[in-house]
C-alpha positions as CSV (number, residue, x, y, z in Angstrom):
1,M,49.2,-34.2,19.8
2,D,52.3,-34.6,17.9
3,V,53.7,-30.8,17.1
4,L,55.4,-31.1,14.0
5,Y,56.5,-28.0,13.6
6,D,56.2,-24.5,15.3
7,R,59.0,-22.0,14.4
8,E,58.3,-17.9,14.4
9,E,60.6,-16.0,11.7
10,K,59.7,-12.4,10.1
11,S,58.8,-12.4,6.4
12,R,57.9,-9.7,3.9
13,L,54.7,-9.5,2.8
14,R,53.7,-7.4,-0.5
15,A,50.6,-6.6,-1.3
16,F,49.7,-6.2,-5.1
17,G,46.2,-5.3,-7.0
18,A,45.6,-4.5,-10.6
19,I,43.5,-4.3,-13.3
20,A,44.6,-5.0,-16.7
21,E,43.7,-3.7,-20.2
22,D,40.7,-6.2,-20.8
23,G,39.8,-5.3,-17.5
24,T,40.2,-8.5,-15.2
25,R,41.3,-7.7,-12.1
26,A,43.9,-9.4,-9.7
27,D,45.0,-8.9,-6.0
28,F,47.7,-11.1,-5.2
29,V,49.8,-10.9,-1.2
30,V,53.1,-12.5,-1.4
31,V,54.7,-13.6,1.4
32,Q,58.7,-14.3,1.3
33,S,59.6,-16.3,4.7
34,E,62.4,-19.0,4.6
35,F,60.6,-21.5,6.0
36,F,59.5,-22.7,2.2
37,M,62.9,-23.5,0.6
38,G,63.3,-20.0,-0.7
39,K,59.4,-20.2,-2.1
40,A,56.7,-17.5,-1.7
41,V,53.2,-17.8,-0.3
42,V,51.0,-16.4,-2.9
43,V,47.4,-15.5,-2.1
44,N,45.0,-14.8,-4.7
45,L,42.3,-12.6,-2.4
46,L,39.7,-12.9,-4.9
47,T,39.5,-16.7,-5.2
48,G,41.0,-17.3,-1.5
49,R,43.5,-19.8,-3.0
50,A,47.5,-19.9,-2.1
51,A,50.4,-21.8,-3.5
52,L,54.1,-21.8,-2.6
53,L,55.6,-20.2,-6.0
54,D,59.0,-18.6,-7.3
55,R,59.8,-17.3,-10.7
56,D,60.4,-20.8,-11.8
57,D,57.1,-22.3,-11.2
58,L,55.8,-19.4,-13.9
59,R,57.2,-21.1,-16.7
60,E,54.4,-23.5,-17.2
61,D,51.1,-21.6,-16.3
62,E,48.7,-24.9,-15.2
63,E,51.5,-25.3,-12.5
64,W,51.1,-22.3,-10.4
65,A,47.4,-20.9,-12.4
66,I,45.1,-23.6,-11.7
67,P,46.4,-23.6,-7.8
68,L,45.8,-20.0,-7.8
69,G,42.3,-20.3,-9.0
70,I,43.3,-18.2,-12.7
71,S,42.3,-19.4,-15.9
72,P,44.8,-20.5,-18.4
73,S,43.6,-17.9,-20.6
74,E,44.0,-15.3,-17.7
75,A,47.6,-16.6,-17.2
76,S,50.0,-14.8,-18.8
77,T,48.1,-11.3,-18.2
78,W,49.5,-11.9,-14.6
79,R,52.7,-13.8,-15.1
80,E,54.4,-10.9,-15.4
81,A,53.2,-8.8,-12.8
82,L,54.1,-11.8,-10.9
83,E,57.7,-12.3,-12.2
84,R,58.1,-8.9,-10.4
85,L,56.9,-9.7,-6.9
86,L,58.4,-13.7,-6.4
87,P,61.5,-13.9,-5.4
88,E,64.5,-15.7,-8.0
89,A,64.2,-19.6,-7.5
C-alpha cells in the first residue's frame, strides 16, 4: 500500500435540519476543515450524498444540488440555508 496522505486535525461540525414551507425536509451535516482548501464537506443525510462546497459554489444550482441528491426544483429552497452554513470562499 502506498499511503497518499494521513492527516488528522480538529474540524468544526454543524448539523442542520429543517422543513420548508412546502413540506420538503432537509438534514445536512457541514464539516469545516483546512484540508479541503477552505471548502466544507456537506453531507445530505437524507440521500447519503456529499460534496465539497463553499458559498461561491451555490451560484449554479446544478453544481451543488445534483451532487447532494437535491432536485433542481428544490435547490432554491435550500440555497439560502446553505449560504448561512458554508464558509466564504
